[in-house]
C-alpha positions as CSV (number, residue, x, y, z in Angstrom):
1,M,61.7,95.7,113.4
2,R,62.1,97.3,110.2
3,R,62.9,100.7,110.6
4,L,63.2,103.4,107.5
5,I,65.8,105.9,107.5
6,G,67.1,109.4,105.5
7,F,70.8,109.9,105.0
8,A,73.1,112.2,103.1
9,C,75.6,111.4,100.0
10,E,76.7,115.0,97.8
11,G,73.3,117.0,99.0
12,E,70.9,114.6,98.3
13,T,68.7,112.3,100.4
14,L,69.4,108.8,100.1
15,A,66.6,106.6,101.1
16,A,67.2,102.8,103.3
17,T,65.0,100.5,105.3
18,L,66.8,98.8,108.1
19,D,65.6,95.4,109.5
20,E,66.9,95.4,113.0
21,A,68.5,92.5,114.3
22,P,70.9,91.4,117.2
23,G,73.8,90.1,115.2
24,T,77.6,91.7,114.2
25,T,77.2,91.1,110.5
26,G,74.8,92.3,108.1
27,L,73.9,92.3,105.4
28,L,74.1,95.6,102.5
29,I,71.8,95.2,99.1
30,V,72.9,96.0,96.6
31,S,70.4,97.2,93.6
32,G,71.3,97.5,89.5
33,G,70.0,99.1,87.3
34,N,67.3,101.2,88.4
35,E,65.9,98.6,90.8
36,I,63.8,100.3,93.9
37,R,65.2,98.3,97.4
38,S,62.0,96.0,98.0
39,G,62.8,94.8,94.8
40,A,60.9,92.5,91.9
41,H,57.6,91.5,93.4
42,R,59.0,92.7,97.0
43,G,62.0,90.8,96.9
44,M,64.4,92.0,98.4
45,A,62.1,93.3,101.0
46,M,61.2,89.9,101.6
47,L,64.8,88.3,101.2
48,A,65.9,90.9,104.7
49,Q,62.3,89.9,107.0
50,R,64.0,86.7,106.8
51,L,67.4,87.0,107.5
52,A,66.7,89.5,110.0
53,A,64.0,86.7,111.9
54,T,67.4,84.6,112.2
55,G,69.4,87.2,113.4
56,T,71.7,89.0,110.7
57,P,70.8,92.9,110.8
58,V,69.8,93.9,106.6
59,F,70.4,97.7,104.8
60,R,68.6,98.3,101.2
61,Y,68.9,101.6,99.5
62,D,67.7,103.7,96.8
63,R,70.5,105.0,95.1
64,R,70.4,109.3,94.4
65,G,67.6,109.5,91.5
66,V,66.0,106.3,91.9
67,G,63.0,105.7,94.2
68,D,62.6,107.5,97.2
69,S,66.1,109.2,96.8
70,T,66.1,112.8,95.8
71,G,68.7,113.6,93.6
72,D,69.6,112.6,89.8
73,N,69.8,109.4,88.5
74,G,73.3,109.4,87.0
75,G,73.0,105.1,86.4
76,F,74.7,102.8,88.2
77,L,78.6,103.6,87.6
78,T,78.4,106.6,89.3
79,A,77.3,104.9,92.8
80,E,80.1,104.7,93.6
81,P,79.6,107.8,97.0
82,D,76.4,106.0,97.3
83,L,77.6,102.9,98.7
84,I,80.2,104.3,100.6
85,A,77.3,107.0,102.4
86,A,75.1,103.8,102.4
87,V,78.4,101.9,104.0
88,A,78.2,104.4,106.6
89,A,74.6,105.1,107.9
90,F,74.5,100.8,107.8
91,R,77.2,100.5,110.3
92,H,75.7,103.9,111.9
93,A,72.2,102.6,111.9
94,A,72.8,99.2,113.5
95,R,75.2,100.6,115.7
96,M,78.3,98.1,113.9
97,S,81.8,98.7,114.5
98,P,84.0,100.0,111.1
99,A,85.7,96.1,109.6
């Protein structure tokens, strides 16, 4: 099942998609540049769907100021807080334990 998720990062709301699966190890897709979480021509969305069908949960997100996320786009090099928040949101949403 595919689920839309919003999570907080430095006062903004980031948009994410979780393709749910029963696996205990998942994939967090981090887009580069200004790419949105679905990917070019929905490539990342289709990859996530395929992996989830084989048991791997997949989490994709839009960093601040990109796609459906709020805030200013500070570029990929300023996205460390976004990535940290995405990892926490993924673990929470997929009910994974910390590494």
